[in-house]
MDTraj code that builds the backbone (N, CA, C; nanometers):
import mdtraj as md
import numpy as np

residues = "GLY GLN GLN SER VAL PRO PRO ILE ILE VAL GLY PHE LYS THR LEU PRO VAL PRO VAL LEU LYS ASP ILE PRO ILE LEU GLY THR ALA LEU PHE ASP GLN PHE THR LEU VAL TYR LEU ALA ILE ALA ALA ILE PRO VAL SER ALA PHE VAL LEU TYR ARG THR PRO TRP GLY LEU SER VAL ARG MET VAL GLY GLU ASN PRO ARG ALA ALA ASP SER ALA GLY VAL SER VAL THR GLY MET ARG PHE GLN ALA VAL MET LEU GLY GLY ALA LEU MET GLY LEU ALA GLY ALA PHE LEU THR MET ALA GLN PHE ASN ALA PHE THR PHE GLY VAL VAL SER GLY ARG GLY TRP VAL ALA ILE ALA LEU VAL VAL PHE GLY ARG TRP ASP PRO TRP ARG SER ALA GLY ALA ALA LEU LEU PHE ALA PHE VAL ASP ALA LEU GLN LEU ARG LEU GLN ALA SER GLY LEU GLY HIS ILE PRO TYR GLU ALA PHE LEU MET LEU PRO PHE SER LEU THR ILE VAL ALA MET ALA PHE MET SER ARG ASN".split()
xyz = np.array([
    [1.2848, 4.3309, 0.7842],
    [1.2735, 4.2382, 0.6763],
    [1.1574, 4.2674, 0.5827],
    [1.0793, 4.3736, 0.6079],
    [0.9676, 4.4037, 0.5191],
    [1.0030, 4.5195, 0.4271],
    [0.9429, 4.5169, 0.3095],
    [0.9648, 4.6267, 0.2153],
    [0.8980, 4.7520, 0.2692],
    [0.9629, 4.8663, 0.2524],
    [0.9025, 4.9915, 0.2954],
    [0.8086, 5.0483, 0.1892],
    [0.8263, 5.0046, 0.0662],
    [0.7397, 5.0492, -0.0432],
    [0.6665, 4.9270, -0.0975],
    [0.5332, 4.9345, -0.1080],
    [0.4613, 4.8184, -0.1625],
    [0.4990, 4.7955, -0.3087],
    [0.4935, 4.6702, -0.3520],
    [0.5295, 4.6423, -0.4916],
    [0.4293, 4.7064, -0.5871],
    [0.4803, 4.7585, -0.6962],
    [0.3957, 4.8186, -0.7984],
    [0.3570, 4.7077, -0.8969],
    [0.2319, 4.7015, -0.9309],
    [0.1830, 4.6006, -1.0239],
    [0.1294, 4.6697, -1.1482],
    [0.1253, 4.5946, -1.2557],
    [0.0640, 4.6462, -1.3784],
    [-0.0868, 4.6300, -1.3620],
    [-0.1547, 4.7404, -1.3475],
    [-0.2977, 4.7366, -1.3206],
    [-0.3813, 4.7169, -1.4455],
    [-0.5103, 4.7085, -1.4243],
    [-0.6035, 4.6981, -1.5355],
    [-0.6014, 4.8274, -1.6164],
    [-0.6258, 4.8153, -1.7430],
    [-0.6353, 4.9315, -1.8319],
    [-0.7817, 4.9609, -1.8609],
    [-0.8086, 5.0882, -1.8867],
    [-0.9466, 5.1256, -1.9201],
    [-0.9784, 5.0776, -2.0609],
    [-1.1076, 5.0635, -2.0876],
    [-1.1568, 5.0205, -2.2169],
    [-1.2488, 5.1297, -2.2704],
    [-1.1929, 5.2277, -2.3429],
    [-1.2751, 5.3375, -2.3920],
    [-1.3678, 5.2914, -2.5044],
    [-1.4905, 5.3415, -2.5030],
    [-1.5864, 5.3154, -2.6099],
    [-1.5620, 5.4238, -2.7159],
    [-1.5222, 5.3840, -2.8390],
    [-1.4690, 5.4774, -2.9364],
    [-1.5399, 5.6126, -2.9518],
    [-1.6584, 5.6232, -2.9971],
    [-1.7194, 5.7544, -3.0249],
    [-1.7788, 5.8153, -2.8984],
    [-1.8308, 5.7308, -2.8106],
    [-1.9019, 5.7811, -2.6929],
    [-1.8094, 5.8474, -2.5908],
    [-1.6831, 5.8078, -2.5862],
    [-1.5916, 5.8675, -2.4871],
    [-1.5615, 6.0138, -2.5165],
    [-1.5899, 6.0586, -2.6402],
    [-1.5630, 6.1981, -2.6793],
    [-1.6772, 6.2927, -2.6484],
    [-1.7862, 6.2421, -2.5879],
    [-1.8967, 6.3290, -2.5492],
    [-1.8471, 6.4228, -2.4389],
    [-1.8740, 6.5532, -2.4519],
    [-1.8266, 6.6460, -2.3486],
    [-1.8835, 6.6115, -2.2098],
    [-1.8044, 6.6285, -2.1088],
    [-1.8316, 6.6110, -1.9669],
    [-1.8599, 6.4650, -1.9313],
    [-1.9648, 6.4027, -1.9836],
    [-2.0024, 6.2676, -1.9450],
    [-1.9253, 6.1584, -2.0188],
    [-1.8663, 6.1890, -2.1319],
    [-1.8010, 6.0877, -2.2131],
    [-1.6941, 6.0106, -2.1401],
    [-1.5993, 6.0816, -2.0806],
    [-1.4903, 6.0158, -2.0088],
    [-1.5411, 5.9464, -1.8833],
    [-1.6346, 6.0090, -1.8142],
    [-1.6857, 5.9507, -1.6890],
    [-1.7619, 5.8213, -1.7132],
    [-1.8353, 5.8119, -1.8231],
    [-1.9188, 5.6952, -1.8462],
    [-1.8599, 5.5939, -1.9449],
    [-1.7804, 5.6389, -2.0404],
    [-1.7391, 5.5494, -2.1489],
    [-1.5889, 5.5305, -2.1614],
    [-1.5125, 5.5619, -2.0567],
    [-1.3706, 5.5328, -2.0525],
    [-1.3404, 5.4696, -1.9169],
    [-1.3961, 5.3513, -1.8975],
    [-1.3887, 5.2827, -1.7682],
    [-1.3189, 5.1479, -1.7841],
    [-1.2953, 5.0847, -1.6713],
    [-1.2378, 4.9503, -1.6683],
    [-1.3446, 4.8488, -1.7082],
    [-1.2997, 4.7350, -1.7578],
    [-1.3928, 4.6291, -1.7994],
    [-1.4805, 4.5853, -1.6824],
    [-1.4238, 4.5791, -1.5614],
    [-1.5035, 4.5365, -1.4456],
    [-1.6155, 4.6352, -1.4142],
    [-1.5975, 4.7622, -1.4470],
    [-1.7045, 4.8604, -1.4263],
    [-1.8203, 4.8293, -1.5197],
    [-1.7885, 4.8021, -1.6469],
    [-1.8934, 4.7658, -1.7426],
    [-1.9643, 4.6367, -1.7003],
    [-1.8866, 4.5405, -1.6496],
    [-1.9463, 4.4152, -1.6028],
    [-2.0360, 4.4371, -1.4823],
    [-1.9954, 4.5275, -1.3927],
    [-2.0771, 4.5566, -1.2743],
    [-2.2090, 4.6215, -1.3153],
    [-2.2037, 4.7106, -1.4137],
    [-2.3265, 4.7751, -1.4619],
    [-2.4167, 4.6729, -1.5297],
    [-2.3572, 4.5835, -1.6076],
    [-2.4363, 4.4792, -1.6733],
    [-2.4920, 4.3789, -1.5720],
    [-2.4248, 4.3630, -1.4589],
    [-2.4707, 4.2676, -1.3570],
    [-2.6005, 4.3114, -1.2909],
    [-2.6321, 4.4397, -1.2953],
    [-2.7557, 4.4877, -1.2298],
    [-2.8784, 4.4296, -1.2965],
    [-2.9000, 4.4504, -1.4263],
    [-3.0201, 4.3917, -1.4873],
    [-3.0149, 4.2390, -1.4924],
    [-2.8935, 4.1840, -1.5072],
    [-2.8822, 4.0368, -1.5114],
    [-2.9227, 3.9791, -1.3763],
    [-2.8743, 4.0362, -1.2669],
    [-2.9104, 3.9824, -1.1348],
    [-3.0577, 4.0048, -1.1047],
    [-3.1131, 4.1175, -1.1486],
    [-3.2572, 4.1397, -1.1293],
    [-3.3368, 4.0357, -1.2062],
    [-3.2961, 4.0067, -1.3278],
    [-3.3668, 3.9053, -1.4067],
    [-3.3549, 3.7681, -1.3414],
    [-3.2334, 3.7312, -1.3016],
    [-3.2107, 3.5987, -1.2428],
    [-3.2888, 3.5842, -1.1116],
    [-3.2860, 3.6863, -1.0284],
    [-3.3532, 3.6768, -0.8987],
    [-3.5052, 3.6735, -0.9096],
    [-3.5610, 3.7477, -1.0060],
    [-3.7069, 3.7629, -1.0110],
    [-3.7744, 3.6892, -1.1246],
    [-3.6982, 3.6289, -1.2169],
    [-3.7605, 3.5656, -1.3321],
    [-3.7168, 3.4220, -1.3581],
    [-3.6349, 3.3645, -1.2707],
    [-3.5887, 3.2272, -1.2920],
    [-3.6207, 3.1409, -1.1705],
    [-3.6331, 3.0110, -1.1919],
    [-3.6568, 2.9201, -1.0778],
    [-3.5417, 2.9244, -0.9756],
    [-3.4182, 2.9389, -1.0235],
    [-3.3049, 2.9451, -0.9304],
    [-3.3179, 3.0692, -0.8424],
    [-3.3545, 3.1809, -0.9008],
    [-3.3712, 3.3040, -0.8228],
    [-3.4837, 3.2902, -0.7211],
    [-3.5923, 3.2249, -0.7609],
    [-3.7026, 3.2017, -0.6677],
    [-3.6541, 3.1148, -0.5523],
    [-3.5738, 3.0125, -0.5818],
    [-3.5222, 2.9255, -0.4771],
    [-3.4310, 3.0024, -0.3815],
    [-3.3466, 3.0886, -0.4363],
    [-3.2568, 3.1675, -0.3515],
    [-3.3374, 3.2572, -0.2593],
    [-3.4374, 3.3251, -0.3154],
    [-3.5186, 3.4145, -0.2327],
    [-3.6002, 3.3363, -0.1308],
    [-3.6490, 3.2193, -0.1702],
    [-3.7295, 3.1391, -0.0785],
    [-3.6427, 3.0858, 0.0367],
    [-3.5207, 3.0443, 0.0060],
    [-3.4305, 2.9947, 0.1108],
    [-3.3975, 3.1074, 0.2094],
    [-3.3859, 3.2304, 0.1590],
    [-3.3572, 3.3426, 0.2464],
    [-3.4772, 3.3863, 0.3282],
    [-3.5946, 3.3838, 0.2698],
    [-3.7140, 3.4310, 0.3380],
    [-3.7762, 3.3265, 0.4300],
    [-3.7893, 3.2042, 0.3793],
    [-3.8574, 3.1002, 0.4565],
    [-3.7957, 2.9637, 0.4247],
    [-3.6873, 2.9276, 0.4952],
    [-3.6200, 2.8023, 0.4651],
    [-3.7074, 2.6782, 0.4823],
    [-3.8006, 2.6831, 0.5769],
    [-3.8876, 2.5654, 0.5957],
    [-3.9794, 2.5448, 0.4761],
    [-4.0314, 2.6540, 0.4219],
    [-4.1162, 2.6430, 0.3022],
    [-4.0340, 2.5914, 0.1842],
    [-3.9098, 2.6382, 0.1720],
    [-3.8235, 2.5916, 0.0639],
    [-3.7962, 2.4435, 0.0774],
    [-3.7690, 2.3994, 0.2008],
    [-3.7429, 2.2580, 0.2246],
    [-3.8655, 2.1734, 0.1926],
    [-3.9823, 2.2207, 0.2305],
    [-4.1042, 2.1446, 0.2025],
    [-4.1357, 2.1419, 0.0525],
    [-4.0831, 2.2404, -0.0228],
    [-4.1019, 2.2430, -0.1680],
    [-3.9968, 2.1595, -0.2400],
    [-3.9070, 2.0986, -0.1643],
    [-3.8060, 2.0116, -0.2240],
    [-3.6769, 2.0815, -0.2609],
    [-3.6586, 2.2047, -0.2167],
    [-3.5353, 2.2782, -0.2439],
    [-3.4333, 2.2473, -0.1353],
    [-3.3120, 2.2156, -0.1755],
    [-3.2054, 2.1908, -0.0792],
    [-3.1600, 2.3244, -0.0208],
    [-3.1979, 2.3497, 0.1037],
    [-3.1660, 2.4768, 0.1673],
    [-3.0147, 2.4927, 0.1795],
    [-2.9474, 2.3903, 0.2260],
    [-2.8025, 2.3967, 0.2411],
    [-2.7346, 2.4166, 0.1061],
    [-2.7791, 2.3438, 0.0058],
    [-2.7195, 2.3560, -0.1276],
    [-2.7374, 2.4965, -0.1853],
    [-2.8567, 2.5518, -0.1732],
    [-2.8818, 2.6860, -0.2256],
    [-2.8003, 2.7901, -0.1497],
    [-2.7888, 2.7732, -0.0197],
    [-2.7088, 2.8683, 0.0585],
    [-2.5617, 2.8608, 0.0198],
    [-2.5111, 2.7391, -0.0026],
    [-2.3725, 2.7267, -0.0474],
    [-2.3531, 2.7937, -0.1832],
    [-2.4480, 2.7735, -0.2742],
    [-2.4364, 2.8366, -0.4054],
    [-2.4352, 2.9890, -0.3931],
    [-2.5221, 3.0426, -0.3102],
    [-2.5304, 3.1879, -0.2931],
    [-2.4026, 3.2424, -0.2300],
    [-2.3495, 3.1724, -0.1299],
    [-2.2263, 3.2171, -0.0650],
    [-2.1082, 3.2076, -0.1611],
    [-2.1014, 3.1023, -0.2414],
    [-1.9921, 3.0901, -0.3371],
    [-2.0004, 3.1979, -0.4447],
    [-2.1191, 3.2286, -0.4939],
    [-2.1353, 3.3344, -0.5926],
    [-2.0993, 3.4700, -0.5318],
    [-2.1462, 3.4947, -0.4094],
    [-2.1110, 3.6192, -0.3412],
    [-1.9616, 3.6312, -0.3175],
    [-1.8970, 3.5218, -0.2797],
    [-1.7523, 3.5235, -0.2587],
    [-1.6763, 3.5522, -0.3876],
    [-1.7241, 3.4965, -0.4984],
    [-1.6597, 3.5238, -0.6279],
    [-1.6742, 3.6712, -0.6645],
    [-1.7908, 3.7281, -0.6402],
    [-1.8117, 3.8691, -0.6703],
    [-1.7279, 3.9588, -0.5790],
    [-1.7132, 3.9191, -0.4523],
    [-1.6264, 3.9964, -0.3623],
    [-1.4808, 3.9873, -0.4051],
    [-1.4405, 3.8720, -0.4580],
    [-1.3043, 3.8583, -0.5109],
    [-1.2805, 3.9509, -0.6281],
    [-1.3806, 3.9627, -0.7169],
    [-1.3702, 4.0578, -0.8279],
    [-1.3587, 4.2012, -0.7775],
    [-1.4360, 4.2329, -0.6738],
    [-1.4297, 4.3671, -0.6160],
    [-1.2914, 4.3948, -0.5574],
    [-1.2346, 4.2967, -0.4893],
    [-1.1000, 4.3128, -0.4352],
    [-0.9964, 4.3270, -0.5458],
    [-1.0140, 4.2509, -0.6544],
    [-0.9239, 4.2641, -0.7680],
    [-0.9333, 4.4034, -0.8277],
    [-1.0540, 4.4566, -0.8339],
    [-1.0698, 4.5927, -0.8864],
    [-0.9966, 4.6938, -0.7986],
    [-1.0139, 4.6823, -0.6672],
    [-0.9492, 4.7778, -0.5778],
    [-0.7975, 4.7743, -0.5897],
    [-0.7402, 4.6541, -0.5949],
    [-0.5953, 4.6434, -0.5965],
    [-0.5354, 4.6653, -0.7332],
    [-0.6049, 4.6243, -0.8396],
    [-0.5441, 4.6277, -0.9721],
    [-0.5955, 4.7406, -1.0610],
    [-0.7008, 4.8072, -1.0223],
    [-0.7516, 4.9162, -1.1058],
    [-0.7473, 5.0487, -1.0318],
    [-0.7975, 5.0510, -0.9114],
    [-0.8076, 5.1772, -0.8423],
    [-0.6745, 5.2205, -0.7793],
    [-0.6015, 5.1281, -0.7153],
    [-0.4801, 5.1657, -0.6434],
    [-0.3510, 5.1159, -0.7073],
    [-0.3570, 5.0183, -0.7965],
    [-0.2396, 4.9568, -0.8597],
    [-0.1388, 4.9016, -0.7610],
    [-0.1844, 4.8670, -0.6427],
    [-0.0978, 4.8058, -0.5426],
    [-0.1859, 4.7481, -0.4322],
    [-0.1339, 4.6474, -0.3642],
    [-0.2067, 4.5957, -0.2498],
    [-0.1430, 4.6519, -0.1240],
    [-0.2248, 4.7093, -0.0413],
    [-0.1785, 4.7569, 0.0893],
    [-0.2731, 4.7020, 0.1949],
    [-0.2235, 4.6936, 0.3153],
    [-0.3072, 4.6448, 0.4250],
    [-0.4258, 4.7399, 0.4440],
    [-0.5426, 4.6853, 0.4579],
    [-0.6626, 4.7666, 0.4797],
    [-0.7141, 4.8342, 0.3544],
    [-0.6813, 4.7785, 0.2374],
    [-0.7226, 4.8406, 0.1114],
    [-0.8749, 4.8470, 0.0990],
    [-0.9440, 4.7551, 0.1629],
    [-1.0901, 4.7539, 0.1545],
    [-1.1512, 4.8621, 0.2423],
    [-1.0921, 4.8911, 0.3545],
    [-1.1337, 4.9995, 0.4447],
    [-1.2809, 4.9938, 0.4840],
    [-1.3316, 4.8767, 0.5138],
    [-1.4692, 4.8647, 0.5611],
    [-1.5734, 4.8684, 0.4516],
    [-1.5321, 4.8669, 0.3266],
    [-1.6302, 4.8731, 0.2172],
    [-1.7163, 4.7489, 0.2067],
    [-1.6683, 4.6359, 0.2558],
    [-1.7500, 4.5140, 0.2535],
    [-1.8727, 4.5281, 0.3409],
    [-1.8548, 4.5841, 0.4600],
    [-1.9689, 4.6064, 0.5481],
    [-2.0616, 4.7129, 0.4905],
    [-2.0038, 4.8111, 0.4245],
    [-2.0862, 4.9124, 0.3600],
    [-2.1681, 4.8499, 0.2476],
    [-2.1091, 4.7569, 0.1744],
    [-2.1818, 4.6883, 0.0664],
    [-2.3023, 4.6136, 0.1229],
    [-2.2835, 4.5469, 0.2352],
    [-2.3963, 4.4768, 0.2995],
    [-2.5021, 4.5777, 0.3407],
    [-2.4599, 4.6887, 0.3996],
    [-2.5557, 4.7919, 0.4414],
    [-2.6294, 4.8497, 0.3218],
    [-2.5607, 4.8655, 0.2091],
    [-2.6251, 4.9199, 0.0899],
    [-2.7296, 4.8238, 0.0330],
    [-2.7045, 4.6957, 0.0439],
    [-2.8049, 4.5972, -0.0005],
    [-2.9273, 4.6042, 0.0887],
    [-2.9067, 4.6186, 0.2193],
    [-3.0190, 4.6337, 0.3117],
    [-3.0923, 4.7642, 0.2828],
    [-3.0152, 4.8721, 0.2625],
    [-3.0739, 5.0023, 0.2312],
    [-3.1532, 4.9956, 0.0996],
    [-3.1052, 4.9158, 0.0057],
    [-3.1748, 4.8972, -0.1214],
    [-3.2875, 4.7961, -0.1148],
    [-3.3189, 4.7492, 0.0056],
    [-3.4270, 4.6531, 0.0295],
    [-3.4109, 4.5247, -0.0528],
    [-3.2874, 4.4792, -0.0672],
    [-3.2532, 4.3544, -0.1338],
    [-3.2941, 4.3536, -0.2809],
    [-3.3124, 4.4694, -0.3403],
    [-3.3461, 4.4813, -0.4814],
    [-3.2217, 4.5279, -0.5560],
    [-3.1845, 4.4616, -0.6661],
    [-3.0619, 4.5013, -0.7368],
    [-3.0629, 4.6466, -0.7852],
    [-3.1749, 4.6948, -0.8343],
    [-3.1806, 4.8322, -0.8839],
    [-3.1681, 4.9336, -0.7711],
    [-3.2387, 4.9106, -0.6635],
    [-3.2300, 5.0026, -0.5499],
    [-3.0931, 4.9969, -0.4834],
    [-3.0364, 4.8794, -0.4760],
    [-2.9029, 4.8655, -0.4176],
    [-2.7984, 4.9367, -0.5042],
    [-2.8149, 4.9298, -0.6355],
    [-2.7236, 5.0022, -0.7245],
    [-2.7380, 5.1528, -0.7032],
    [-2.8596, 5.1996, -0.6850],
    [-2.8812, 5.3415, -0.6555],
    [-2.8175, 5.3820, -0.5236],
    [-2.8290, 5.2954, -0.4227],
    [-2.7653, 5.3224, -0.2943],
    [-2.6136, 5.3248, -0.3084],
    [-2.5597, 5.2340, -0.3904],
    [-2.4156, 5.2310, -0.4124],
    [-2.3693, 5.3595, -0.4840],
    [-2.4495, 5.4072, -0.5796],
    [-2.4149, 5.5334, -0.6471],
    [-2.4176, 5.6509, -0.5498],
    [-2.5132, 5.6504, -0.4591],
    [-2.5198, 5.7556, -0.3590],
    [-2.3953, 5.7523, -0.2695],
    [-2.3567, 5.6334, -0.2251],
    [-2.2365, 5.6189, -0.1438],
    [-2.1139, 5.6646, -0.2221],
    [-2.1045, 5.6265, -0.3504],
    [-1.9901, 5.6667, -0.4321],
    [-1.9866, 5.8176, -0.4507],
    [-2.1030, 5.8795, -0.4673],
    [-2.1092, 6.0241, -0.4812],
    [-2.0560, 6.0924, -0.3549],
    [-2.1003, 6.0451, -0.2402],
    [-2.0547, 6.1055, -0.1138],
    [-1.9058, 6.0778, -0.0913],
    [-1.8582, 5.9604, -0.1331],
    [-1.7165, 5.9290, -0.1217],
    [-1.6338, 6.0238, -0.2104],
    [-1.6805, 6.0482, -0.3323],
    [-1.6108, 6.1430, -0.4196],
    [-1.6202, 6.2849, -0.3652],
    [-1.7346, 6.3183, -0.3081],
    [-1.7530, 6.4522, -0.2514],
    [-1.6563, 6.4765, -0.1356],
    [-1.6347, 6.3754, -0.0518],
    [-1.5435, 6.3954, 0.0612],
    [-1.4009, 6.4179, 0.0125],
    [-1.3630, 6.3593, -0.1004],
    [-1.2307, 6.3866, -0.1565],
    [-1.2213, 6.5319, -0.2023],
    [-1.3282, 6.5805, -0.2659],
    [-1.3297, 6.7200, -0.3103],
    [-1.3272, 6.8155, -0.1914],
    [-1.3999, 6.7805, -0.0863],
    [-1.4024, 6.8652, 0.0317],
    [-1.2660, 6.8702, 0.0993],
    [-1.1959, 6.7559, 0.1015],
    [-1.0597, 6.7552, 0.1571],
    [-0.9677, 6.8467, 0.0779],
    [-0.9806, 6.8408, -0.0549],
    [-0.8938, 6.9198, -0.1418],
    [-0.9261, 7.0689, -0.1349],
    [-1.0499, 7.1019, -0.0977],
    [-1.0892, 7.2425, -0.0933],
    [-1.0294, 7.3155, 0.0249],
    [-0.9853, 7.2426, 0.1268],
    [-0.9217, 7.3048, 0.2428],
    [-1.0187, 7.3880, 0.3256],
    [-1.1313, 7.3303, 0.3602],
    [-1.2321, 7.4014, 0.4383],
    [-1.1845, 7.4261, 0.5805],
    [-1.1416, 7.5448, 0.6070],
    [-1.1067, 7.5848, 0.7431],
    [-1.0093, 7.4918, 0.8116],
    [-1.0388, 7.4664, 0.9379],
    [-0.9509, 7.3817, 1.0191],
    [-1.0160, 7.2475, 1.0486],
    [-1.1007, 7.1995, 0.9580],
    [-1.1658, 7.0707, 0.9769],
    [-1.0656, 6.9603, 0.9453],
    [-1.0432, 6.8682, 1.0374],
    [-0.9463, 6.7614, 1.0099],
    [-0.9955, 6.6711, 0.8958],
    [-0.9016, 6.6190, 0.8197],
    [-0.9379, 6.5370, 0.7040],
    [-1.0130, 6.4113, 0.7447],
    [-0.9926, 6.3621, 0.8666],
    [-1.0629, 6.2425, 0.9139],
    [-1.2139, 6.2643, 0.9177],
    [-1.2568, 6.3867, 0.9425],
    [-1.4002, 6.4170, 0.9421],
    [-1.4579, 6.3944, 0.8031],
    [-1.3830, 6.4277, 0.6996],
    [-1.4299, 6.4058, 0.5639],
    [-1.4253, 6.2575, 0.5271],
    [-1.3223, 6.1873, 0.5775],
    [-1.3106, 6.0442, 0.5493],
    [-1.4297, 5.9653, 0.6033],
    [-1.4835, 6.0079, 0.7168],
    [-1.5942, 5.9327, 0.7767],
    [-1.7299, 5.9715, 0.7189],
    [-1.7347, 6.0721, 0.6328],
    [-1.8603, 6.1202, 0.5772],
    [-1.9413, 6.0108, 0.5055],
    [-1.8833, 5.9319, 0.4129],
    [-1.9636, 5.8282, 0.3482],
    [-2.0133, 5.7214, 0.4446],
    [-1.9299, 5.6885, 0.5439],
    [-1.9682, 5.5864, 0.6398],
    [-2.0773, 5.6379, 0.7340],
    [-2.0678, 5.7668, 0.7683],
    [-2.1736, 5.8279, 0.8501],
    [-2.3058, 5.8284, 0.7758],
    [-2.2999, 5.8591, 0.6460],
    [-2.4208, 5.8547, 0.5636],
    [-2.4815, 5.7151, 0.5630],
    [-2.3955, 5.6144, 0.5563],
    [-2.4436, 5.4763, 0.5580],
    [-2.5140, 5.4450, 0.6901],
    [-2.4576, 5.4886, 0.8001],
    [-2.5201, 5.4654, 0.9313],
    [-2.6539, 5.5364, 0.9406],
    [-2.6588, 5.6614, 0.8946],
    [-2.7848, 5.7370, 0.8979],
    [-2.8897, 5.6693, 0.8099],
    [-2.8473, 5.6242, 0.6910],
    [-2.9406, 5.5562, 0.6004],
    [-2.9929, 5.4273, 0.6637],
    [-2.9050, 5.3531, 0.7302],
    [-2.9494, 5.2291, 0.7966],
    [-3.0456, 5.2590, 0.9106],
    [-3.0202, 5.3644, 0.9862],
    [-3.1101, 5.4005, 1.0953],
    [-3.2450, 5.4428, 1.0381],
    [-3.2427, 5.5149, 0.9272],
    [-3.3675, 5.5571, 0.8644],
    [-3.4464, 5.4377, 0.8134],
    [-3.3764, 5.3406, 0.7519],
    [-3.4434, 5.2219, 0.6979],
    [-3.4920, 5.1283, 0.8082],
    [-3.4283, 5.1298, 0.9236],
    [-3.4685, 5.0374, 1.0310],
    [-3.5994, 5.0791, 1.0965],
    [-3.6452, 5.1987, 1.0663],
    [-3.7741, 5.2418, 1.1224],
    [-3.8878, 5.1527, 1.0703],
    [-3.8706, 5.1026, 0.9499],
    [-3.9766, 5.0200, 0.8899],
    [-3.9559, 4.8744, 0.9222],
])
top = md.Topology()
chain = top.add_chain()
for i, resn in enumerate(residues, 1):
    res = top.add_residue(resn, chain, resSeq=i)
    for name in ("N", "CA", "C"):
        top.add_atom(name, md.element.get_by_symbol(name[0]), res)
traj = md.Trajectory(xyz[None], top)
C-alpha cells in the first residue's frame, strides 16, 4: 500500500544576485543561492547582536548560565526557556524545509541523517558564539562536500560508507578536542 517512489514536489528556486552571480568561480557559489541561504547568512550577525547587545539576549544567556541569578534578577526562567526552545524549533523547521524543498526536492525517511545532533555539536564546538559556530558549520559543510568528491573519485577499494562517515567523524574529533578545556 505504499508508494515505491516518493512524491516529487516543486522545490524552492534560487535567487541569483544580478551582477554578482557572473563573477568567475565564486559568483555562482555565493550569489546564486536559495533565499533561506541568504537568511541563514544574515542570521549570524543578527543573532550575535541580539545575544550580546540586547536585554533579551542577556536574559537568555543568564538563564542558560545561571538560572538562580536570573530568577533573583526578576527574569522568568521558565518563560525565557520556552521562548528559546520555540525560536530554536522554528529555526529547525526552516532547516527541515530547506532539506526537503531545496536540497532534495522530496521528503524521504531519514532526510536529516543526524544533522540535528551535528548542529548541536557545532554550537558547542563554536563555544556558543554565533560567529564561531558559523565557522564550525562551514568546516563541516566543507568536509561533507569533500566526502562527495572523494566518493566520486573512486579511491581504490574504500567503501563509500567510509566517506559518508567522514564529516561525522570530524565532528566527534572536534568535540573530543574541545572537551579538553
